[in-house]
C-alpha positions as CSV (number, residue, x, y, z in Angstrom):
1,M,-10.4,28.2,18.2
2,Q,-9.1,27.0,14.7
3,K,-7.2,23.5,14.4
4,L,-4.1,23.2,12.6
5,Y,-5.0,19.7,11.3
6,D,-7.5,22.0,9.3
7,R,-5.0,24.7,7.6
8,A,-3.4,22.1,5.5
9,D,-1.5,25.0,3.7
10,I,0.3,25.4,7.0
11,Y,0.6,22.6,8.1
12,D,2.9,22.0,5.3
13,L,5.1,25.0,5.5
14,I,7.9,23.1,6.9
15,E,8.3,20.6,3.8
16,S,11.1,20.9,1.6
17,D,13.1,18.7,-0.4
18,R,15.2,18.3,2.2
19,R,13.3,17.7,5.0
20,T,11.6,14.8,2.9
21,E,14.9,13.7,1.8
22,I,15.4,13.1,6.0
23,I,12.5,11.8,6.5
24,R,13.1,9.0,4.0
25,E,16.7,8.1,5.2
26,D,15.3,7.8,8.9
27,W,12.7,5.6,7.3
28,K,15.5,3.5,5.6
29,V,17.3,3.2,8.5
30,F,14.7,2.5,11.1
31,L,13.3,-0.2,8.8
32,G,16.3,-1.7,8.1
33,D,16.2,-5.5,6.5
34,R,12.6,-6.1,7.6
35,K,10.5,-7.6,4.4
36,I,8.1,-4.3,3.9
37,D,6.4,-4.1,0.3
38,T,3.3,-2.7,1.4
39,L,2.2,-0.3,4.3
40,L,-0.7,0.9,5.5
41,D,-0.9,4.4,7.5
42,V,-4.1,4.8,8.9
43,S,-3.5,8.9,10.3
44,I,-1.8,9.6,6.9
45,G,-2.7,13.5,6.9
46,S,-1.2,14.9,4.3
47,G,1.3,12.0,3.4
48,G,5.0,14.3,4.8
49,M,5.7,11.4,7.1
50,T,4.7,8.7,4.9
51,L,4.7,9.4,1.0
52,P,8.8,9.4,1.3
53,L,8.9,5.7,1.4
54,H,7.6,5.0,-2.6
55,E,11.5,5.9,-3.2
56,L,12.5,2.8,-0.8
57,G,10.3,1.0,-3.3
58,I,7.3,0.0,-0.7
59,E,3.9,0.2,-1.9
60,I,1.7,3.2,0.8
61,C,-2.3,3.2,1.4
62,G,-3.9,5.8,3.5
63,S,-6.7,6.8,5.5
64,D,-7.2,10.0,7.5
65,L,-10.2,11.4,9.0
66,S,-9.7,14.8,7.3
67,E,-10.8,15.2,3.6
68,A,-8.6,18.7,3.3
69,M,-5.7,16.6,4.1
70,L,-6.1,13.6,2.1
71,G,-6.8,16.0,-0.9
72,R,-3.1,17.3,-0.3
73,C,-1.8,14.2,0.1
74,Q,-3.1,13.0,-3.1
75,S,-1.8,16.4,-4.9
76,K,1.5,15.6,-3.6
77,A,1.8,12.0,-4.6
78,A,0.1,12.8,-8.2
79,A,2.7,15.5,-8.8
80,K,6.2,12.8,-8.3
81,G,3.8,10.1,-10.5
82,K,2.8,8.4,-7.6
83,P,-0.4,7.7,-7.4
84,I,-1.8,6.9,-4.2
85,E,-4.7,4.6,-2.7
86,L,-6.5,7.0,0.4
87,K,-9.8,6.8,2.2
88,Q,-11.2,8.9,4.5
89,C,-11.6,7.0,8.1
90,D,-11.1,7.1,11.8
91,F,-8.2,4.8,13.1
92,R,-10.8,3.6,15.8
93,D,-13.0,2.1,12.7
94,L,-11.0,0.7,9.9
95,S,-13.7,-1.3,7.7
96,A,-13.4,0.6,5.0
97,W,-10.3,-1.5,4.1
98,D,-12.3,-4.3,3.9
99,D,-9.9,-7.2,4.8
100,R,-7.5,-6.5,3.2
101,L,-4.1,-7.1,4.8
102,F,-0.3,-5.3,4.7
103,D,3.5,-6.1,5.3
104,C,3.1,-3.0,7.7
105,V,-0.2,-0.6,9.8
106,A,1.6,2.1,10.9
107,S,0.1,6.1,12.3
108,T,2.3,8.5,12.0
109,G,2.7,11.9,13.4
110,N,2.2,11.4,16.9
111,S,-1.9,10.9,15.7
112,L,-2.8,8.3,18.7
113,A,-3.0,10.4,21.1
114,Y,-5.9,12.8,19.7
115,V,-8.3,9.9,21.4
116,N,-8.6,8.8,24.5
117,N,-5.8,5.7,26.3
118,D,-9.3,3.2,26.1
119,D,-9.4,3.8,22.1
120,V,-5.4,4.0,21.8
121,L,-6.0,-0.2,22.6
122,K,-9.0,0.5,20.2
123,A,-6.7,1.7,17.4
124,L,-4.1,-0.5,17.7
125,G,-6.7,-3.7,17.6
126,E,-7.9,-2.1,14.0
127,M,-4.5,-2.1,13.4
128,D,-4.1,-5.4,13.9
129,S,-6.6,-6.2,11.9
130,H,-5.2,-5.4,8.6
131,V,-1.2,-6.8,9.5
132,K,-0.5,-10.0,7.5
133,P,1.0,-12.8,9.7
134,G,4.4,-12.3,10.6
135,G,3.6,-8.4,9.4
136,Y,4.6,-5.2,11.6
137,I,2.8,-2.7,13.1
138,C,4.5,1.5,13.8
139,F,3.8,3.4,15.2
140,D,5.3,7.3,16.2
141,S,4.9,9.4,19.4
142,R,6.2,11.9,21.7
143,N,7.0,10.8,25.2
144,W,4.3,11.7,27.5
145,E,5.9,10.1,30.3
146,K,8.6,12.7,29.6
147,I,6.3,15.4,29.4
148,Q,4.5,15.1,32.3
149,R,8.0,14.1,34.6
150,E,8.9,17.6,33.3
151,R,6.0,19.5,32.7
152,Q,7.4,21.5,30.5
153,R,5.3,24.8,28.8
154,F,7.5,26.3,26.1
155,Y,8.7,24.2,22.8
156,F,10.5,26.5,20.4
157,Y,11.1,25.7,16.6
158,N,14.1,26.7,14.6
159,P,12.6,29.5,12.4
160,F,12.7,28.8,8.6
161,F,11.8,30.2,5.5
162,H,8.7,30.3,2.8
163,G,9.9,32.5,-0.3
164,E,10.7,35.6,1.6
165,T,8.6,35.4,4.2
166,R,10.3,34.1,7.8
167,V,8.3,31.8,9.8
168,N,8.5,31.7,13.4
169,L,6.5,29.2,15.6
170,V,6.5,28.6,19.2
171,Q,4.5,25.8,21.4
172,V,3.1,26.7,24.7
173,W,1.6,23.4,26.9
174,D,-1.2,23.2,29.1
175,H,-1.1,20.6,31.0
176,N,-4.7,20.1,32.5
177,A,-6.2,18.8,35.8
178,D,-7.1,15.8,34.3
179,G,-4.1,14.6,32.4
180,S,-4.8,15.9,29.6
181,I,-2.2,18.5,27.5
182,T,-3.9,21.3,25.3
183,F,-0.8,22.1,22.8
184,N,-0.9,26.0,21.9
185,L,0.3,26.1,18.5
186,L,1.7,30.5,18.1
187,Y,2.6,31.3,14.8
188,S,4.5,34.6,13.6
189,F,5.1,35.2,9.8
190,E,7.8,38.3,9.5
191,R,9.0,40.3,6.1
192,D,11.2,43.3,5.7
193,N,11.2,43.1,9.7
194,K,8.0,43.2,10.1
195,V,5.2,40.6,11.3
196,I,2.7,40.5,8.6
197,Q,0.6,37.9,10.2
198,R,-0.1,35.9,13.1
199,E,-2.2,32.6,13.4
200,V,-2.9,30.3,16.5
201,F,-4.2,27.1,16.5
202,E,-4.9,24.5,19.5
203,E,-4.7,21.0,19.7
204,H,-5.8,18.5,22.5
205,Y,-3.5,15.4,23.3
206,N,-4.1,12.5,25.7
207,P,-1.2,11.2,27.2
208,F,-0.6,7.6,27.3
209,P,2.5,5.2,28.8
210,I,4.7,3.7,26.2
211,G,3.6,0.6,28.5
212,L,0.1,0.6,27.3
213,A,0.8,0.2,23.7
214,R,3.1,-2.3,24.5
215,D,1.1,-4.5,26.6
216,R,-1.5,-4.3,24.3
217,L,0.7,-5.1,21.2
218,M,1.5,-7.9,23.3
219,S,-1.7,-9.4,23.6
220,L,-2.1,-9.2,19.9
221,G,0.2,-11.5,19.5
222,Y,3.4,-9.6,18.8
223,A,6.8,-9.8,19.7
224,N,10.5,-8.6,18.1
225,F,10.1,-5.4,19.9
226,D,12.1,-2.4,18.5
227,I,12.0,1.3,20.1
228,R,13.8,4.0,18.5
229,P,14.1,7.7,18.7
230,V,13.0,9.5,15.9
231,P,15.0,11.0,14.2
232,T,16.6,7.6,14.4
233,N,20.3,8.8,14.5
234,H,19.5,10.8,17.9
235,P,22.0,9.9,19.9
236,K,19.5,9.2,23.3
237,A,19.3,5.4,23.8
238,D,17.8,5.5,26.6
239,V,13.4,5.2,26.3
240,S,12.7,7.4,29.4
241,E,14.8,10.1,27.6
242,M,14.0,10.0,23.8
243,E,12.1,13.3,23.5
244,W,9.6,11.5,20.5
245,Y,10.5,7.6,19.3
246,R,9.0,5.3,17.0
247,I,8.1,1.5,17.8
248,I,7.7,-1.9,15.6
249,A,6.8,-5.3,16.4
250,Q,6.3,-8.0,14.8
251,K,3.1,-10.4,14.2
252,K,3.5,-14.3,14.8
253,H,3.1,-16.2,11.8
């Protein structure tokens, strides 16, 4: 089964100027008055979740496993007149960044759950090694505990248009016996009331409890935890009810 991450052309269909504006403003509210001038996103993908930070005056660097996604990210940054330094590497081994330190090291796009729980801990340790004293670690994630508790199977997205083509997306979640979850992403493309294209993708996730990551960060010397829903203005304040959350914590000086 093909992976959506291998099809940057479809992965980015949801992007628009309006969506970029919403993401930028969401980051602005979330980061608040924290002093962050440099940020490394270790799962930057095509840059949709991170490039908007350029417009907040933050210097962005990024890494990812996918060469295709990095190429698309570089093209988008260049089109905005804001070239970006990118490296192809796994967030479980960030040695490609040598000993460079950043005000914030982030993982965006619900990426940590692509690896097993032990590797989540390893990835957080790798991220920490590139955070300046007094700097921040940040990541976002689906609320896997809520998903496992409710065992939701179908997740529907609002349709959107790409030119004259209507794009529909439904996710079907298979809860596997080993605790992992397979996301089946079903795309259909309509024009003139006819389906003209279908695409099916499969992504495999390994749920982890938020406490696992929080305990790891505390053991690394992080404090001042802030956990908010994504988007930040979502009314759900109770962590247990957030569908998607973003967490940021500060490293001790």
